[in-house]
N, C-alpha and C positions, 0 to 999 in steps of 0.2 A: 504494500500500500504506500502511496506517496503521502508522506506526512509533512508536518508544518515546520517552518523555520522558527528560531527563537526558543524560549524556555518551554519545555514540555511539562504539563501539569503532573504533579506527583501521582495523582490518582490514575492517570493514563498509563503510568509505568506498570500498574498492577493489572491491566486489562487481560494480559495473557493468562492470569490465574483463574479467570472466569471459566467455569466448566459446565458441561451439560449434565443431565441426570445420570445416575448410576456410575459416578466416577469411582474406579477401582472397586466396583461392586457395592458401594455404600449408598444408603438411602439418603434422600434430601434431608430428612430429620436428623440423621447422624452428622451429616456435613454441616447442617445448621448449628448444631450444638458446638462443633469445633469453631465455627466462624464467630459465634456469639461470645465465646470465651477468649478469642484470639487477641483482642485489643480493647483498650478502654474507649469510652465514648469520646468522639472527636469534639474538640473545642470549636466554638463558633468562628473565631478569628481565622483559624487554619482552614476551616470549611469554606468560608467566604472567599478566601484567597484562591483556593483551588477552583471554586465554582466560577470565579471571574475568568480564569484562564480557559476553562471548559466552555463557557458561554462564547468566548471569542472563536473557539474551534467550531462550535455549532453554527456560527454565522458563516465561517469559511465553508462548512459542509453545505449550508443553505445555498450559497452562491454557486457552488459546484453543481448542485442539483438543478438549479435554474439554468445554468449555462449548458449543461449536457442533456437536459431532458430526462434525467434519471427518475425512476419511480420507486419510492421507498415506503414500505408498509411495516409498521412496528406494532406488535401485539403485546399488551400488558395483561397478564393474568396473575392470580396469586391469592393468598389468604386474605380474608377480611382484615382491614387495618394494616396490611403489609406496606402501604405507602405508595400505591399506584398513582393516586391523584396528586400527591405532593411531588413525586418524581416527574410526572408529566408537566406539572406547573413550572418546575424549574427548567425543564427542557424548553418550554415555550417562552420563557421570560424575556429573552432578548432577540428572538427571531420573528420573522414576518408571518402574520396570520394568512397571508396570501400564498405562502409556501407550505407552512406547517398547519395541519388541520387535525382536530380531535374528533373522533367518533365515539359517542357513548349512547348507544341506543336504549330506549325504554323497553319495557316488556312488549312482546309482539301483539299486534292487533289481531282480531279474528281473521281478517283477510290474510295477514302475514302468516298466521298459523296454518292456513290452507296451502301455502306455497312450499316449494322445495326449501328445506331448512336454511341453507346458506344464502338463499336468494336475496334476502333483505340486506345482507352485508355487501354484496357485490357492487351495487351502485356507488358505494362509498370508497371503493378502491382508488388508489392514486392514479392520476393521469401524468403525463410527462411534466417534469418540473415540480412535483408535489411530494410532500412527506405526510403520510396519514398515520395517525396514532390511534389505535383501537384501545379504549379504556374498557376492557372486557370485550369479548369477541364471540365468534362462532363457537368457541370452546365453552360457552355457557352450558351447552348440551352435555358435555362430559363432566361438568362441575355442579353448579347450583341446581340445574334442572334434574340431574340424576339424584343428588343428595336429598332434595326437597320433594321428590316424587312428582315433578312437573312433566316427566316424560317416562316412557316405558323402557325396561331394560334392553329389549331387542332394538329399540331406536338408538340407544346409546351405543350398542355394539356395532350397528350399521354405520353410525356416525364415525366411530373410531376407525372403521375399515375404509371409509371413503375419504377421510381428511388427507392422508398422505398423497394420493394421486391428485386431489384438488389443489393442494399446496404445490405439488410438482408443476401443475399447469400454471399456477401463478408465477413461479420462478422461471419457467421456460418462456413465459411471455416477456421476460426482461425485468421483472419486479425484484427488488431487493427485499426479502422477507426476513424479519428479525423478531424472534419470539422470546419474551421474558416471563419467567415465573418468579414472583416475589414471595419469599418465605419469611415468616415471623414466628417466634416461639409462643407457646400458649400463655406464659406469664406476661409477656410483653403485650400480647393481644388483649388480655384481660385489662391490663393497665390502660391501654389506649381506648378501649370501649368504655371503661369506667369514666375516663376523662371527658367523654362526649356527653355524658348524662346531664351535667350541670353547666356546661359551657354553651352559651347561646350562639357562639360562632360555629360550633361543631354539631349541634343537635340534629341538623338536617342529615348528617352522615349516619345517624343511628336509626335505621329503619326497622320495621317489624320483622322483616326477613333476616336482618342481621341478628336480632335477638333469638329468633328460632334457630339460626345456623350455629350460634355460639356453642350450644350443647352438643354439636355433632362433629367435633374435632376429628375423630378417627374415621368417620364416614367420609369427610373431605380428604383425609389422608389417603384412604383407599381409592377414591375417585381420582385424586392427583396422580397416584402411582400408576393406575391403569392408563390414564391419559398420556403420561410421559412415556410409558413403555410402548404405546401404540403409535405415537405421533412424533417421536424424536427421530428424525431422519437426517441423512447426510445433506439433503437440499434445504431442509427447514428444521435445524436443531433447536432444542430448547436450551435457554441459558438461565441458570438458577442464580438469583441474587438474594443474599441474606440481609435483612433490613431491620434487625433489632436496634441497630444504631442507624437512624434515618439518614444522618449526614453522610456517613461512610457509604451506605447503600446507594444514595443518589449519585455520589461521585463515582462509585464503581460502575453503576449502570451507564451513566452518560459517557464515561471514558471508554467503556466497552462498546457502546453504540458507535462512537466515533471510529473505533478500530474496525468496524464491520462495513463501513462505507468508504470506498476508495477515492475520497475527495482530494483535491489539490489545495495547497496553501493559497491564501489571498495574496496577490501581488501588492507590493507597497504602492500607495497612491500619493502623488504630490498634488494636494488639493489646496486651492487658494480661493477665498470668497471673492466674488466680483464686487465691484464698487456699487453701492446702493445709489439709485438715482435721487435727484432732488426735485422738488416741485414747489417753488415759493408761492404759487398761486393757490395751493390747496389750503382750505380752511375747514377744520373739523366742524360738522354741523351740531347744533344743539338739539339732540334728540331725546325724547322721553323714554329712555331705556330702562329695563328692569335688571338691576344688578343684584347678585346674590349677597346675602348678609355675610359680612366678614367676621366670623366668630373666633377665628384663630389668628 
């Protein structure tokens, strides 16, 4: 991959450590326990320093996508409270909404339920020069729909059989497909869900479905394991991110994402502002305008 000039973010140096499921025959839960114990919580100052560098690289990636007409599709799946939304928010923070787009579909309508299962996702796939991020995706069928009984076991089995060739068609069409599973431990999940109960900024994140799902940890573990086993392929592998430490998790995910897209560095630009024109005849009119109250 053609990488950037200048200082490389420290988080990016760790990208090669990101692994798919079943590393050395070990489960995601076992790997997560190792990751959670590996390092102390990251300090905010260090985190923001690394994030600033990664944001600059995301802009470079964006400009490459625009210039080359690349199509990038990023799938975020994972445990409840694992940090999908927060990670996506940091990815989007400094890039253009005309290039980066988030897809977070609601529950399917009656009409959509009558369609081929993946049909409602296809219209949201990226066109040339776009990066589309799925905040949950067609993998709902293998996860929440299976665990909560919203679909039949034979439908889940058929879905898992059909996904690899479906994703092969995506990749063969020229799309860059990157899939992330975010893993958080049970204690940290409890802590995060509890924090949402009395926080008016977060209460919208605590749905009735979240509460019902909370007691089914091992049901979700089994669903995750079956999904990873069936759909981790050479053309569309799963990448596991451990996010008990949100800051480290976000940096690791973004640095890994950058390593998966063969973008070029931004060339240096010699920019100079033009001289602003003057108009001595202009007089600002006295209009009865409505100004906001300045409380701060």
